[in-house]
N, C-alpha and C positions, 0 to 999 in steps of 0.2 A: 273129699271129692270136690271137683270144681263144679260151679255152676255156669254152664254153658248156655247162653241164651237167656240171660236173667231178664227180668221185667224192665229194668233200667236200660238195658241193651235195645230192647224192643221199642221202649218209649222215645229213645233218641232217634231210632230210625224212623218212626212215625213222625217226630218233629221235623226231621230233615225233609221227609216226604212231603209234608205239609207246607214248610216254609221255602223249600227249594224248588218245588214242582208246582203244587196245586195253588198257593197263594199267588204266585206271578202269573199264572194262566188266568186266574179269576180277575186280578187287576188288568191284565191285557184285554180280557173280554169287556170288562166294565169301561175301559177307556175307549174302546172300539165302538161300543153301544152308545156312549155319551157324546162322542164326537163324529161319528160316522153319518151315513145319509138317512138312517132310520132313527137317529137321535130325536127325543122329544125337544131338544133345544136347537136344532139345526133347520127350523122352518123359516125360509125367507118371507120377509113381510110382502104381501102382495103390493104391487105398485097400483096407485089409484087410477080408477078409469076417467076421472074428472077432477078439476080442482076449480075452486070458486074464488071469484074476485069481485070487487065493487067498483062500478062506473064512477069515474070522476070527470065530469064535463069540464073542459077548460073555460077559463073566464072569457065572457062574451058569447058563448054558445048556449042553446038551450038543450040540446040533445047530442049524443054521440051515435054514429051511425055504424051499422054492421054491412059490411060490403061483401059482394060475391067473390073478390080476390083481394089479396093484401095490397091494396092500393087506394087512395082516396078517390081516384079517377074511376074505380069500378062501380058497377051499379050498387045501389043502396037497397038492401033486403029487410032492414028494420032499423028502428031508432030506439035508443035507451036514454032514459032520464037520469040525472044525477042521483047517486046512491043505488041504483038497480043493481042486482046481484046478477052476475054473468057466469055461466059455466064454461070453463076452458077445458076442451078436450085434447087439444094438442096446439103446438106453436110452430111458426114458420117465419121466415125473414121475408121482408117485403119492403115497400116504400118507407123511408124514414119519415117518422111523425114526432116532433118534440125532442128530436135527437135519438130516437130508438127505431131501429128497423124490425122489431119483434112484433109479430102480430099473433093474436090468439084466435084459433078456430072455436066457435061457440056451437057447431053443430048445424047452424043455418047460414053462417057466414063469418068473415074475418073482422075483427075489431083491433085497432092499434093497441098494443100492450100499454103505451104511454097513457092511454086514457082509462086503464084498469089498474085500481090498486090491488096488488097481491102481497105486498111486503117485501118484494124483491124486484130488482131489475133483470134478474136472469129468468129463463125459461121455468115455468112451473111443471110444464108436462113435456113428453117426448115430442120430437119433430114429426110434423104431418107428413 
């Protein structure tokens, strides 16, 4: 008498089912989870709401001024001493000062970026 449907036959069918269908589905779902929008690894870093710089008063001056517009001819709204920390909320282009036309918005007015040490000549915040 022949053994039809032996346990070895059932085991090989079960192995095929697991390796041929179940495992690829699980791997696909895992890849989707780890790379998709709900992934715990797919959270963009929030952009900062402000960046801080240090005022560097040019030689021969006692203060750096914050202006109402990005121009040295605009109204002065505040004065900052050397070493003061300034909060930069956004940047814009304006009158060139010491070779740079970049100005930083502080929340109360504009200060020439050339007078603020930020570690870079590039904008540190989005455009105003």
